[in-house]
C-alpha positions in Angstrom: 111.4 93.4 141.9 114.1 95.2 143.3 114.2 93.2 146.2 115.3 89.7 143.7 118.0 91.7 142.0 119.4 93.1 145.5 119.6 89.4 147.2 121.3 88.5 143.9 123.7 91.3 143.9 124.5 90.2 147.3 124.6 87.0 146.9 127.5 87.1 144.5 129.2 89.4 146.6 129.5 87.4 149.8 130.1 84.2 147.1 133.7 85.8 145.7 134.2 87.0 149.7 133.7 83.2 150.1 135.9 82.4 147.7 138.9 84.3 149.3 138.7 87.1 146.3 139.8 90.7 146.9 136.1 92.5 146.5 136.1 94.3 143.3 134.5 97.7 143.8 132.7 98.1 140.5 129.8 94.7 141.1 130.3 95.7 144.9 129.1 99.9 144.3 126.3 98.4 141.5 125.0 96.3 144.3 124.8 99.0 146.7 123.4 101.5 144.2 120.3 98.7 143.9 119.7 99.6 147.6 118.8 102.9 147.1 114.7 102.8 146.0 114.4 100.6 149.4 115.5 104.2 151.8 112.9 106.0 149.1 110.1 103.5 149.7 110.6 104.1 153.5 109.3 107.6 153.1 110.5 110.8 154.8 112.0 109.2 158.0 115.0 108.1 156.4 115.2 110.7 153.4 118.2 111.7 155.6 119.8 108.3 155.0 118.7 108.3 151.3 120.2 111.8 150.2 123.8 110.7 152.2 123.5 106.9 150.9 123.0 107.9 147.2 125.7 110.5 147.2 128.2 108.6 149.1 127.4 105.1 146.5 127.5 107.4 143.5 131.1 108.5 144.6 131.7 104.7 145.1 130.5 104.1 141.4 132.5 106.5 139.9 135.8 105.3 141.7 135.3 101.9 140.2 136.0 103.3 136.5 139.4 104.3 137.9 140.2 101.6 141.0 140.0 97.9 141.0 139.1 96.7 144.3 137.6 98.3 148.1 141.6 97.2 149.1 143.6 99.9 146.2 140.8 102.3 147.1 141.6 102.1 150.5 145.5 102.5 150.4 145.3 104.9 147.9 143.1 107.3 150.6 145.9 106.1 153.6 148.6 107.1 151.1 147.5 110.0 150.3 146.4 110.7 154.4 142.9 111.6 154.0 141.0 108.5 155.1 138.5 110.6 157.9 138.4 113.5 155.5 134.9 114.7 153.8 134.6 113.3 150.6 137.1 110.9 150.9 136.6 107.4 149.2 137.2 105.1 152.5 135.1 107.6 154.5 132.0 107.3 152.1 132.7 102.9 152.1 132.0 103.4 156.1 129.1 105.6 155.5 128.0 103.1 152.7 128.5 100.1 154.9 126.2 101.9 157.6 123.2 102.1 155.0 123.8 98.5 154.1 123.6 97.6 157.7 120.4 99.5 158.4 118.7 97.5 155.8 120.1 94.4 157.1 118.9 94.5 160.2 115.6 96.3 159.1 115.0 93.3 157.5 115.8 91.2 160.2 113.5 93.1 162.3 110.8 92.9 159.7 111.7 88.7 159.6 111.4 88.3 163.4 107.5 89.7 164.0 104.3 89.2 162.8 103.5 92.9 162.9 102.3 94.9 160.0 103.7 98.3 161.4 107.2 99.1 160.3 107.9 101.5 163.4 109.3 99.1 165.6 112.0 97.5 162.7 112.7 100.5 161.7 113.3 102.0 165.0 115.5 99.3 166.5 117.3 99.7 162.8 117.8 103.1 163.3 118.9 103.3 166.6 121.1 99.9 166.3 123.3 101.5 163.2 122.4 105.3 162.6 121.4 106.8 166.2 124.9 106.6 167.7 126.5 108.8 164.9 123.7 111.5 164.7 123.2 114.7 166.7 120.1 115.5 168.3 118.3 117.2 165.9 118.4 114.6 163.7 117.6 111.9 166.0 114.4 113.9 166.8 113.6 114.2 163.1 113.7 110.8 162.4 111.7 109.8 165.1 109.1 112.2 164.3 109.4 110.6 160.6 108.5 107.4 162.0 104.6 108.0 162.4 105.1 108.1 158.3 106.3 105.1 157.3 104.4 102.7 155.2 103.1 99.3 157.0 104.5 96.2 155.7 101.9 95.6 153.1 102.5 98.5 151.6 106.6 98.4 151.3 105.7 94.9 149.9 103.4 96.7 147.3 105.9 99.2 146.4 108.8 96.4 146.0 106.0 94.5 143.8 106.7 91.2 146.0 104.0 89.0 148.6 104.5 88.0 152.1 106.9 84.1 150.6 109.0 86.1 147.7 109.8 89.2 150.6 110.8 86.7 153.1 113.0 84.5 150.9 114.7 87.4 149.3 114.8 89.6 153.1 116.8 86.4 154.7 119.3 86.1 151.6 119.8 89.7 151.9 120.7 89.4 155.9 122.9 86.5 155.0 125.0 88.0 152.6 125.0 91.8 153.7 126.0 90.1 157.1 129.4 88.6 155.4 129.6 91.6 153.4 129.8 94.2 156.5 131.9 91.5 158.2 134.4 92.0 155.7 134.7 95.7 155.3 134.7 96.0 158.9 138.0 93.5 159.0 139.4 95.9 156.2 138.9 98.7 158.4 140.6 96.8 161.8 143.3 95.6 159.6 144.9 98.6 158.9 144.0 100.2 162.1 141.5 102.6 161.0 138.6 101.7 163.3 134.8 102.1 162.1 133.4 104.3 165.1 133.7 107.7 163.3 
């Protein structure tokens, strides 16, 4: 049951942030890897996000073998003057954070809706998180792909969840992810890197 694994992993990370610990890269990148199948379940509309997200998470997982925390990783990129370069770990972290945030907004919208269609929740999540950074062609392709989204019932079936358990796990993820996204944003802002690129 991937939703339970995701919500437990992100809860653990949120708890370590709340206890004022530096965020370790290995558990963070592992938790992020658990989210990858969700993009797959959403089908063609989020194919670009899945491919981009998986590649960036793989980089963070690989990096965690030699770098302990998100802070150390960012400091190294700053020292090497490569923060904004394609393929930098810090740039990849920013992209992964957007993927996590998109899922957070999607779950929030699903929880707020009584509808079986995912088109509105997915459109709102895409519009809020990814759309500002995408060119016209990608936005057009995503809009077309929204018609191929599974229904909420189909998504829950793919995730092996019923309505009640899914609502609990989604809410847990939304709560934990909010803490994690704010933490990552603060890391960028405290180093004057911004997050709008």
